[in-house]
C-alpha positions in Angstrom: 10.6 16.6 -23.0 11.1 18.7 -19.7 8.8 18.8 -17.4 8.2 22.0 -15.5 5.1 21.7 -14.0 3.3 19.1 -12.0 -0.3 18.9 -11.0 -0.6 16.2 -7.4 -3.6 14.7 -7.7 -3.4 13.9 -4.5 -2.9 15.1 -1.1 -1.9 14.3 2.7 1.7 13.0 3.1 1.9 11.8 -0.5 1.2 15.3 -1.9 4.4 16.5 0.5 6.3 13.6 -0.4 6.2 14.6 -4.2 6.4 18.5 -3.4 9.7 17.8 -1.9 11.1 15.7 -4.6 9.9 18.1 -7.3 11.3 21.2 -5.2 14.4 19.4 -5.6 14.0 19.3 -9.3 13.3 22.5 -9.7 9.8 21.8 -10.8 6.5 23.7 -10.6 4.0 22.1 -8.0 0.2 22.5 -8.4 -2.2 21.4 -5.1 -5.4 21.3 -4.8 -7.3 23.0 -2.2 -10.8 21.5 -1.3 -13.4 22.6 1.5 -12.8 19.4 3.8 -9.2 20.6 4.4 -8.6 24.1 3.4 -5.8 24.4 5.6 -4.2 21.2 4.9 -1.0 20.7 5.8 -0.2 19.5 2.5 -1.0 22.9 0.8 2.0 24.5 2.2 4.6 22.4 0.4 3.1 23.1 -3.3 4.0 26.2 -5.4 0.4 26.9 -6.3 -3.1 26.2 -5.2 -5.8 25.7 -7.2 -8.8 26.8 -4.8 -11.7 24.5 -5.2 -13.3 25.2 -1.4 -15.7 27.3 -2.3 -17.3 25.8 -6.1 -16.3 22.2 -5.6 -17.3 21.2 -2.2 -16.8 17.3 -2.6 -14.1 15.7 -1.1 -14.2 13.3 -4.4 -12.8 15.6 -6.7 -9.6 13.4 -6.5 -11.8 10.5 -7.8 -13.9 12.8 -10.5 -11.7 12.5 -13.4 -13.6 15.5 -15.8 -13.5 18.1 -13.0 -9.0 17.5 -12.8 -8.8 17.2 -16.3 -11.0 20.5 -16.4 -8.0 21.5 -13.4 -5.5 20.1 -15.8 -6.6 22.5 -18.6 -6.9 26.0 -16.5 -3.2 25.0 -15.0 -1.3 24.0 -18.1 0.8 22.1 -16.1 3.1 19.4 -18.3 2.7 16.7 -15.9 0.1 14.7 -13.5 1.8 12.4 -10.7 -1.3 10.9 -8.8 0.7 9.0 -5.9 -1.1 5.9 -4.4 -4.9 5.6 -3.8 -7.7 7.2 -5.7 -7.1 7.0 -10.1 -3.5 6.3 -9.3 -4.3 3.1 -11.1 -7.1 4.5 -13.3 -6.4 3.2 -17.0 -9.3 5.6 -18.1 -7.4 8.4 -16.2 -4.0 7.9 -17.0 -5.8 7.7 -21.2 -7.3 11.0 -20.3 -4.3 12.8 -19.5 -2.2 11.5 -22.4 -5.0 12.6 -24.8 -5.1 16.1 -23.5 -1.2 16.0 -24.2 -0.4 16.0 -20.6 2.3 13.2 -19.0 0.8 10.9 -16.8 3.4 10.0 -14.2 3.4 6.3 -14.0 2.6 3.2 -16.3 0.8 3.3 -19.8 -2.9 3.2 -19.4 -2.7 -0.6 -21.2 -0.5 -2.2 -18.2 -2.8 -0.7 -15.4 -5.4 -2.3 -17.3 -3.7 -5.4 -17.3 -2.0 -5.4 -14.2 -4.6 -3.7 -12.7 -7.4 -6.3 -13.3 -5.8 -9.7 -11.1 -7.9 -12.1 -13.6 -5.9 -10.3 -16.8 -2.3 -10.4 -14.3 -3.2 -14.3 -13.7 -3.7 -14.8 -17.5 -0.2 -13.2 -18.4 1.5 -15.0 -15.6 -0.1 -18.2 -16.4 1.3 -17.5 -20.4 4.7 -16.7 -19.3 5.3 -19.4 -16.4 4.9 -17.4 -13.4 4.3 -19.2 -10.3 0.9 -19.0 -9.3 -1.3 -20.2 -6.6 -4.1 -23.0 -7.8 -7.0 -20.8 -9.0 -8.9 -19.1 -11.9 -8.1 -16.8 -14.7 -11.4 -15.4 -15.2 -14.3 -14.1 -13.0 -16.5 -16.4 -11.1 -20.3 -16.1 -12.2 -22.0 -17.2 -9.5 -21.7 -19.3 -6.0 -22.7 -22.4 -8.1 -20.0 -21.9 -10.0 -17.7 -20.7 -7.3 -18.3 -23.8 -5.5 -17.4 -26.3 -8.2 -14.2 -24.3 -8.4 -13.3 -24.8 -4.9 -14.3 -28.4 -4.5 -11.9 -29.0 -7.3 -9.2 -26.9 -6.1 -9.5 -28.2 -2.3 -9.9 -26.1 0.6 -9.5 -23.6 1.9 -9.8 -21.4 -0.8 -9.8 -17.5 -1.1 -12.0 -15.3 -3.1 -10.4 -12.3 -4.3 -12.0 -8.8 -6.0 -10.6 -8.9 -9.5 -10.4 -4.8 -9.4 -8.6 -2.4 -6.5 -6.7 -3.6 -3.2 -5.9 -3.0 0.6 -8.2 -6.2 1.5 -11.7 -5.5 0.2 -13.6 -8.2 -1.2 -11.6 -11.0 -0.2 -13.0 -13.7 1.9 -11.2 -17.0 2.7 -13.5 -20.2 2.7 -12.4 -23.5 5.0 -15.9 -25.3 4.1 -18.3 -25.8 1.5 -21.2 -24.7 3.5 -19.3 -21.1 4.3 -19.3 -20.7 0.5 -22.4 -19.2 -0.7 -22.5 -16.5 2.0 -19.1 -15.3 1.8 -19.6 -15.2 -1.9 -22.3 -12.4 -1.8 -20.2 -10.8 1.0 -17.3 -10.7 -1.4 -18.8 -9.7 -4.4 -20.6 -7.3 -2.6 -17.7 -5.4 -1.0 -16.1 -5.7 -4.4 -19.1 -3.5 -6.1 -19.1 -0.9 -3.4 -15.5 -0.2 -3.2 -14.0 -0.5 -6.6 -17.9 -0.5 -9.0 -16.6 -3.8 -10.0 -18.0 -7.2 -8.5 -15.9 -9.9 -10.5 -14.2 -11.9 -8.4 -11.7 -15.1 -8.6 -11.0 -18.2 -6.8 -7.3 -19.4 -5.4 -6.0 -21.7 -2.9 -5.5 -19.9 0.0 -1.7 -20.3 1.1 -1.6 -20.9 4.6 0.8 -19.0 7.2 3.0 -17.4 4.0 5.1 -14.6 3.6 4.2 -11.7 2.1 7.0 -10.0 -0.3 6.7 -7.6 -2.8 9.5 -6.1 -5.1 10.3 -2.9 -6.0 10.7 -2.7 -9.7 11.3 0.5 -12.3 11.6 0.5 -15.8 11.8 3.4 -18.7 10.8 3.6 -22.6 13.9 1.9 -23.7 13.2 -1.5 -22.6 15.4 -1.0 -19.4 14.0 -2.9 -16.2 15.8 -3.3 -13.0 14.2 -4.3 -9.0 15.4 -2.4 -6.3 15.3 -5.4 -3.7 12.2 -6.2 -1.9 10.3 -5.7 1.1 9.0 -7.5 3.9 5.1 -6.8 4.9 3.8 -9.9 6.8 2.4 -7.8 9.5 -0.7 -7.1 8.6 -4.3 -6.6 9.9 -7.2 -6.9 7.5 -5.1 -7.9 4.3 -3.4 -4.3 5.2 0.2 -3.6 6.1 1.3 -2.3 9.4 5.0 -2.4 9.6 7.4 -3.1 6.6 10.9 -3.7 6.1 13.7 -3.9 3.7 15.3 -6.2 3.1 13.1 -9.3 4.1 14.6 -11.6 6.6 13.2 -14.3 4.6 15.3 -14.3 1.8 18.6 -15.7 1.2 21.0 -14.0 -1.9 20.0 -16.7 -4.2 16.2 -16.6 -3.5 16.7 -12.8 -3.6 17.9 -13.0 -7.1 15.3 -15.5 -8.2 12.6 -13.7 -7.5 13.9 -10.4 -8.4 14.6 -12.0 -12.0 10.8 -12.8 -12.1 9.5 -9.7 -11.2 11.4 -8.3 -13.9 10.6 -10.6 -16.1 6.8 -10.5 -15.7 7.7 -6.1 -16.1 9.3 -6.8 -19.1 6.2 -9.0 -20.6 4.2 -5.8 -20.5 7.0 -3.1 -21.4 6.3 -1.8 -18.0 7.4 1.9 -18.0 7.9 4.0 -14.6 8.0 2.5 -10.6 5.8 -0.2 -9.7 5.5 -3.1 -7.4 5.2 -7.2 -7.8 3.6 -8.8 -4.9 4.5 -12.2 -4.0 3.2 -15.1 -1.2 6.5 -17.1 -0.5 5.1 -20.5 1.8 7.1 -22.3 4.5 9.5 -24.1 1.8 10.3 -21.2 0.2 8.1 -21.3 -2.6 6.7 -18.6 -4.3 3.5 -17.3 -6.0 2.9 -14.0 -8.1 0.0 -12.2 -6.4 0.0 -9.1 -7.9 1.6 -5.9 -9.4 0.6 -2.5 -8.2 1.1 -0.2 -11.1 2.1 2.9 -8.8 4.5 4.1 -5.9 3.5 1.9 -2.6 3.1 3.7 0.9 6.0 1.8 2.0 8.4 3.1 -0.2 10.7 4.7 1.6 12.1 1.8 2.9 13.5 1.0 0.0 15.1 4.4 -1.2 16.6 4.4 2.7 18.7 1.1 1.5 19.1 2.1 -1.8 20.1 6.0 -1.7 17.4 6.1 -4.6 14.7 8.8 -5.0 11.8 6.7 -6.4 10.0 9.8 -7.2 12.7 11.2 -9.2 13.2 8.5 -10.8 9.5 8.3 -12.1 9.5 12.3 -12.7 12.9 11.2 -15.2 11.7 8.1 -16.8 8.3 10.3 -17.9 10.3 12.7 -19.2 11.9 9.5 -22.1 15.2 9.6 -19.8 16.7 6.5 -19.4 17.4 4.6 -16.0 20.2 6.0 -15.0 21.3 2.4 -13.4 22.0 -0.9 -14.4 20.8 -3.9 -12.1 23.9 -4.3 -11.5 24.8 -1.4 -10.2 21.9 -1.4 -7.4 23.3 -2.0 -3.9 21.5 -3.0 -1.0 23.0 -1.4 2.3 21.6 -1.5 5.4 18.4 -2.5 6.5 15.4 0.2 6.9 11.5 -0.8 9.4 8.8 1.4 8.5 5.7 2.1 10.8 2.5 2.8 10.1 1.3 5.3 12.6 -2.1 5.3 11.4 -5.8 6.7 14.0 -6.7 3.9 15.1 -8.4 2.1 18.3 -6.7 -1.3 18.4 -9.3 -2.5 21.0 -11.9 -2.0 18.9 -9.9 -4.5 16.0 -8.0 -1.7 14.4 -10.7 0.8 13.6 -10.6 4.3 12.6 -10.5 6.8 15.3 -11.5 9.8 14.6 -10.7 13.3 16.4 -7.9 16.0 16.5 -4.0 15.8 16.9 -3.8 18.1 20.1 -0.1 17.4 20.2 2.5 15.7 18.6 5.9 15.5 19.0 7.5 13.4 16.4 11.8 11.7 16.6 14.3 13.4 14.8 17.9 12.8 14.0 20.5 10.8 12.3 19.1 7.7 10.2 15.6 8.9 11.2 12.9 9.8 8.5 9.1 10.9 9.2 6.8 11.3 6.4 3.5 12.8 7.6 0.8 15.2 5.7 -0.5 16.6 9.2 0.3 18.8 12.1 -0.8 19.6 15.3 -4.3 20.9 15.3 -5.6 18.9 12.2 -8.5 16.3 12.5 -8.5 12.6 11.3 -12.2 12.6 10.2 -13.8 9.8 8.3 -13.3 11.6 4.7 -10.0 10.3 4.0 -7.7 7.7 5.3 -6.5 7.5 9.1 -2.4 8.1 8.7 -0.6 10.2 10.9 2.8 9.7 9.5 5.0 6.5 8.9 8.3 6.6 10.8 11.3 5.2 8.9 14.1 3.5 10.6 17.4 2.9 9.0 20.2 0.9 10.8 23.3 -0.7 9.5 21.8 -4.6 10.0 18.4 -5.7 11.3 19.2 -5.9 14.8 20.2 -2.3 14.7 17.3 -1.3 13.2 15.1 -2.9 15.2 16.8 -1.6 18.4 16.7 2.2 17.0 13.0 1.5 15.7 12.2 1.0 19.3 13.9 4.4 20.8 12.3 6.5 18.2 8.8 4.9 18.9 9.6 6.3 22.9 10.1 9.5 21.4 6.9 9.7 19.4 4.2 10.9 21.3 0.7 12.0 19.6 -2.1 13.5 22.3 -5.8 13.4 21.3 -6.1 10.1 19.5 -5.3 6.3 20.0 -2.8 5.4 17.1 -1.0 2.2 16.5 2.5 2.9 18.5 1.4 0.9 21.2 1.3 -2.1 18.8 4.6 -1.6 17.2 6.6 -1.4 20.4 4.9 -4.7 21.7 5.3 -5.8 17.7 9.2 -5.1 18.2 9.5 -6.8 21.3 8.0 -10.2 19.8 10.5 -13.0 19.5 9.2 -14.4 16.3 9.6 -10.9 14.9 13.0 -9.9 16.3 14.0 -13.8 14.6 12.1 -13.2 11.0 9.8 -16.1 11.3 6.8 -14.2 11.3 3.8 -14.6 8.7 1.0 -13.0 7.7 -0.8 -14.8 10.8 1.1 -12.8 12.7 -1.8 -10.8 14.9 -4.1 -14.2 14.8 -0.9 -16.6 16.1 1.0 -14.3 18.3 -1.4 -12.2 20.1 -1.6 -14.5 22.9 2.0 -14.5 23.8 2.4 -10.8 23.5 3.6 -9.1 26.8 4.8 -5.6 26.8 7.6 -5.2 29.1 6.8 -2.0 30.9 3.1 -3.4 31.5 1.3 -0.5 30.2 -2.2 -1.3 31.0 -3.9 0.0 27.8 -1.3 -1.8 25.5 -2.1 -4.8 27.4 -6.0 -4.4 26.9 -5.3 -3.2 23.6 -3.9 -7.0 22.9 -6.5 -9.2 25.0 -9.8 -7.2 23.5 -7.9 -7.6 19.7 -6.9 -11.1 20.3 -10.8 -11.6 21.1 -11.8 -9.8 18.6 -9.9 -11.9 15.7 -11.2 -15.0 17.6 -14.9 -13.5 17.0 -14.6 -12.0 13.4 -14.5 -15.5 11.7 -17.6 -16.4 13.3 -19.3 -12.4 12.8 -18.0 -12.8 9.1 -20.8 -15.1 8.6 -24.1 -13.5 10.2 -22.6 -10.3 8.3 -25.7 -10.3 6.1 -26.4 -6.7 7.3 -23.7 -6.1 5.0 -25.2 -6.6 2.2 -27.7 -3.9 3.4 -25.2 -1.4 3.4 -23.9 -1.2 6.9 -20.7 -2.5 7.2 -19.5 0.0 4.8 -15.8 0.5 5.2 -16.0 4.9 5.7 -13.0 5.4 4.3 -12.3 6.9 0.4 -8.2 5.8 0.2 -7.5 2.9 2.2 22.4 8.5 -1.0 20.0 7.7 1.9 17.3 10.4 1.7 18.0 12.7 5.0 16.1 15.5 3.2 12.5 13.9 4.0 
């Protein structure tokens, strides 16, 4: 079965990314024009446009299964690529595509359901002896049960939403008296974000590293991993800087964790691209956290060190082809770093910064890749995520990659918006980052000692303000009863090296 046309059920930089690979493969692409973004940059990269700018003014078309099915029928496409976010991990959407005879470029609906629900995924991991942090394999009914479970596990614990991701529906509890309110906050946030209030509880691993393995499976039973990504530089449980490979893993630990990632993928008959995520503690004990059944935002760093096009592999696997390589053929070459350039105000705790891109200069050159879905004149609005671009740099080793990323950041200039660029410049000069010893608590533990060598007042002010924000955040979380009245809702809807990108 050969795919000749694809509807990209997404927008922004991932739509551009998918369209570029499809063009090299000779596959026709369809994009969706909305009234919110009638002149969106991604529309210039697709072959055909389905225009909803007049008849369907709602931005939520990317979340509307039935409307998307109407578009699929009218365009008569062979396949749908959901990208990431929106309906990428929606088992119902995947099943509806299959029922209409359209290929869903991703794993099966059954796999999406099993691995998309974290409590079900934990049950599967437990059954097959995959390492897990101590916790529940079922949803917690109420605060009373949450307290009994937490008392038994021992504090600190973390409440997590069973569905979704992006840090929503998560609360860390350090003492029993915090639990009732944190339970309400977590379940309310999960309900609003994922239409599912169910949560589970597990032991909170303090100061871990966040390590994820890229896996790829085909419909013939073959599953391989393409190495790991280091994702420990985060704010609000959302990633800011990713790199591949991780400075924390020895070859032996990489092989062990990679084999574990492949094992859980094989257990559920996984096909397409996916990511198995782990927490790694200071003693190199690792714990399965979750599986993302889609392409990841940070997939380019894996592409840079493997020379593989993951979107192309997804499409070929969806066509029924076997993976073109085995595990022994996977070679990791050099080092890659990705910086997510977001329109965010660091001084306000990385809150989205709305406005228009008045001027934008992006770096270019050998071993530099920039993935972006916007151009000068575009606006960052509350309708979608705050990402402006992803800056991806390759170097022959980690030190070189850091050095070249610094150079590239100095050539990147955006006028009209506050961005995370000053954050990246400061992080790359931090000793714990350069040594690779940083953990997910990096922002909380390192800000006080971080300094910009050029004494940029805006950068320094941002760090002091952010440090103050972090210190106060725990206190404020306990007072956030107004959240339950709907006041603190996140406004976003979406939370061979490849030289051609």
